[in-house]
N, C-alpha and C positions, 0 to 999 in steps of 0.2 A: 504494500500500500504506500502510495506517495501522495501527500496532500500538498498542493502548491498554491502559494498565495503571492500577491503583488505587494512590494514594499511601498510605503508612502513617505512623504516628506512634509515637514512643517517649518523648514528653515527658510530664511531670507535668501533670495536668489543671488544676492551679491556676496554672501559669505563663502569662504573657501569650502570646497566639497571634499569630504572624506567618505569613502565607501567601505563599510565594514561587514564582513560575513562571519558569523560565529557558528561553529559546530559543537553541539553538546553530545558527548559520547555516553550512551546509555545502554547498559546490559543488565536486564532484570532490575530496574530501578523504579518500580511502581510505588515504592514507599517514599521516595524522595523527589521524583521528577515534578510532581505537582507543586510542591513547596518552592522548588527552584524557579519554575516558570512564574509562579505568583510573585516571587521577589524580583524577577527580571522585569516584570511589568511596572515595578516601582523605581527602576533605574533611570537616572536623569539623562542618560544618553539618548533616550527616545525623544525626538523632537528638539534636540539640543544642537550638537555640532556635526551631526552626521546627515548627509544627504540621502543616503540609501543604506539602511541597516537590515540585515536578514539574520534570522536565528533559526538554525536547522537542528531539530531533534533527530539524532542519528541512533535509532534503536536497532542494534545489531545482534541478531541471533537471540532475541528475547523469547523466553518461554512463559512470561507472566503478563500482566496487564499494562506494561509500560506505555504502549502506544495509545490504548484507550484512556489511561489517566492523563497522558500528555495532551491528547486531543481535547479532553474535557476541560483541562486547566487553561488551555489556549482560548477556548470558547468563552471563558469567563473574563478574559482581559478586555480592556477598553477597545473599541473598534479600531482606532487608529494604530494601536499597538499589535493586536492579534493578526492584523494583515501582514505583519513583518515575519511571521512564523511559518515554518514548514515542518511537517512531520514525515520522516522517512522510516519505513519498516523493512529492514533487510533480513533475509532468511539466514545468511551466513554472518557469524560473529567475528570477533577479532579486531582489536584496536588498530593494528597496522593496516589491515585490509580496508577498514572503514576510513582511516586517515587518508589513504591514497584516493579513495573515492571522493572524499570531501574536498581535497586540494585540487584534484585534476578533473573531476567530472561534475560535482554538485555545486560547488561554490561559484558565485558570480565572477566571471572572468574579468569584470571591470572593478572588482573590489581592490582597494589599496592595502587593506590589512585583513588578515584572517585571525579569528579567535578560536582557541582550543579550550574546551571546558568539560569537566566531568559532571555527570548528572547528580552526584551525591554530595555536593558541596553547598555551603550557604554563603550568602552575601549580606552581611549585617549592615553595610554602608550603602546608601542608595546612589552614590556617585563613583563607585569602584570602577565600573567599565569606562565611564567618561574620563576619569583621571588616567587610567591605563592608556586609553587611546591617545589622549593629549600628550602624554609623556613620550610615547613611541613616535608620534607624528612630528614632535619638535626636535627629535634627535636624528639628524641626517645620517650619522654613521651607525646608529642603533638599529639592530635587526629584530631583537626580541625584547619584550618587556614582561616581567614576571609579576604575578600577584604573590604576596608573602603568605605561605601556608601557616595557619594557626590551628592547633588542636582544639576540638570542642571541650576537652577536659580543662584546658587553660582558659578558654573564652567564657564558657557558661557554667563552669564548676560542676559539670555532670558527674554524678556518683558512679565510680567504676571499681570500687574496692581497692584494697592495698596493692595487689599485683598490678592492676591497671594504672594506679598512680605511679608506681615505680617505673613501669614501661613508658608512660607518658612523659615523665620528668627526664628520662634518659635519652630521648631521641632528638636528632636534628641539631644538637649543640655545636657540632663541628662543621656543619654544612653552610656555605654562603649561598643563600637562595638568589642573591643578585647575580651571581656568576654561574648559576646552574639553570636548568629549565625545569620548572614544576609543571608536569603534565596536567595537573588539576585545573590550572587556569593560567594561560599566557596568550599574548598577542604576538604575531609575527608579520613582518611585511611581506606582501604578496610576491615581490621580486625575488625574495629569498625562498619562500615556500615552494614556488613553482619549480625550483631546481631539484627538489627532494622527493624521492619515492622510498617507501619502506619495504624491505623484504617481508613477505607474508609470514606471519608466525613469530615475529620479533617479540621477545618477552619484555624488553625495556625500551620503549620508544623515546623517552625523555633524553636518555644518554646519547642515543643515536642522533637525535635532532640537534642536541647541543654540539656534538662533534662536527656536524655538517655546517652549523652556523659559525662557530668560532674559527674554523679553518676555511670557510667558503668552499666546501667540498674538497678539502685537502689541496687547495691551490695556494695556500699561504700558511705561515706559522700561526699558532693560536693567537687570536685577538679578542681578549675578554671584554673590550669596550663595546663589542657588538651585543652584549647582554646587559640588562640592568633591571632594577626593581626599586621599590620605595617602601620603607618600613611602615608607613601610614596607609599603604594600599594593600589590603589583605582579604583572604577568604578563610572560611572555617571548614575543617574536615573532621570526620569521625576518627578518633584515635583507636589504635589497636589496644585491646585490653586483656588479651590472654597470651600466655607463653607459646602455645601452639600456633596461633595466628601470627605472632611475631616471627617465629622460626620460618613459617611458610613465606611471609613477606620478605625476610632477609634472604632466604634461599632463592626467591625469584630475582632479587636484585643481583645476587652473585652469579646466577645462571645468565641473566641478561648482560651483565658486564663482561662475562667470559665470552659470550657469543658476539657481542659488539667488538671485542678486542680482535677476534679472528676475522670478522668482516672488515674492520679497519685495515688490517694487514693486506687484505685483498684489494681494498680501494686504493691504498698507497701503491700497490703493484700496478693497478689500472692507470693511476695518475702518471706513474713513471713511464708507462708505455705510450703515453700521449693520447690515450682514449679519453672521451668525455665521461666523467663520473656520473653526471646527470643522466646521460643516455644509458649508461650501464645500469644505474639504479632503476630506471624506467623499465628496462628489459627484464631484469630479474624480478621486479615487483609483479610482473604479469605471469610469472611461473610459480604456481602454488607449491611445487615440490623443491624449488631451488634451495631454500635454506636448510631443509632437512638433509638433502643430498650433499650440500656443501659441508655441513658439519660432520657427516659420516666420513667424508674424504679427509678432513683436516684433524679430527680428534679420535682418540686421545693422543697426547704428545708426551714424550719423555722429557723431564722426569716428573712432571706435575699432574699428568692425566688430563682432566677436563678444565680445571680452574687454575689459571696462572698464579704463581706465588704472590705477584705484586697486587693482585686483586684481593687475596686473602689478607694482605698486610696493609690495605688501603687506609683502614681506620688509624693505624699507628702513624702513617705518614701525614694524615690530616691533623692529628693531634700535635705532631711536632711542628707543623706549619701554622697552626692556629694561634691567633693572638688572644684567645679566650681561655688559655690554660689556667686551671685552678685545681684545688683539691677535689671539688665536685666533678670537674671534667676528667680528672685522673681516675677517680673511682668508676665513672661512667666508661672510661676507656677499658679498664680491667674487665668490667662486666661485658662490654662489647666484644672484647677479644674472645671470651668464652662463647658468646653467641655466634661470632664469626666462625669459630672452629666447628661448632655443631652444624651451622648452616653450610659451611664449605663441604663438609663430609656429605651432607644431604644433597647438595648441589651436584657433586660428583656422581652420586647414586642416580639422581634424576636424569642427568645427561647420559650416563652409561646405559640407562634403559631407553634412550632415544626419545625422552619426553621433554627435552629442553625447549625446542621450538614448537610454538603453537599450543603448549600445554596450559598456558595461563590465560 
């Protein structure tokens, strides 16, 4: 099912035109998608600085009522706003597959900026999207602007029990969201996004996208000035509250980082050969079996197996480079090393079973 609607404009014809197309990635999000759409209807970006704004609900492989709930929530929006929304219902799931469709098939080719948003986040401030768009538009060298991720435990003091509190207090302390890409909510300039296609089944799209952006598809050394964020611009997401869920999450990150590392080696080889990486990515993104076949050819490797040592030791390197070192972050580091050890063993097992690509 695809419901298509025409966007409207309430801006002065003499104001600068910015066209924005937002994709909301939803997999079995019937419990959250309605609330997100309702909050989007309160965003100041509508009728403000955007000539043409489109919001696409990308329901991919859903087996619940995500599409029905989203359609009902859109119908309840003011007329001028709901006309900006489109609902897409795709039989096949997978964020990488859906991201390719959003960038290259569904989004308005005249859009200046594309927005990537998860369906299970909350936007407490009604000017979040407008401020993100303004910041990205005003930075000529900037390619991506991130929203700062805030855990619901910290924002709303949700009761999660002692284990949940320990987990919530320990995460994210060494990560600079301004120089990463938070897949939950970020904006990217169309000129950059158009170059990128994702291998189908990629477990961690954020890290892949980041590498493409900061190196301009491996055509230059890393340039972190192409990414940014603002502490005052944020979204809220649901915190992990159980050890089992935490290990699963960390395993996915390690698997994804390991797979990305192998792919990046191949992309460097392609770049050295003089081929266009953009064309190469487009070609492999159209082959559903490419990633699994490529991993089978490349892994395992001696002496580490499936997960390179540098990925398992990433937390230690981040701690040594961080300016936020303290007794708290040191104890978080010790706990994190134990988590990484368990998750690395688990990641090797998952990849040994051939379930790294597409499993998540």
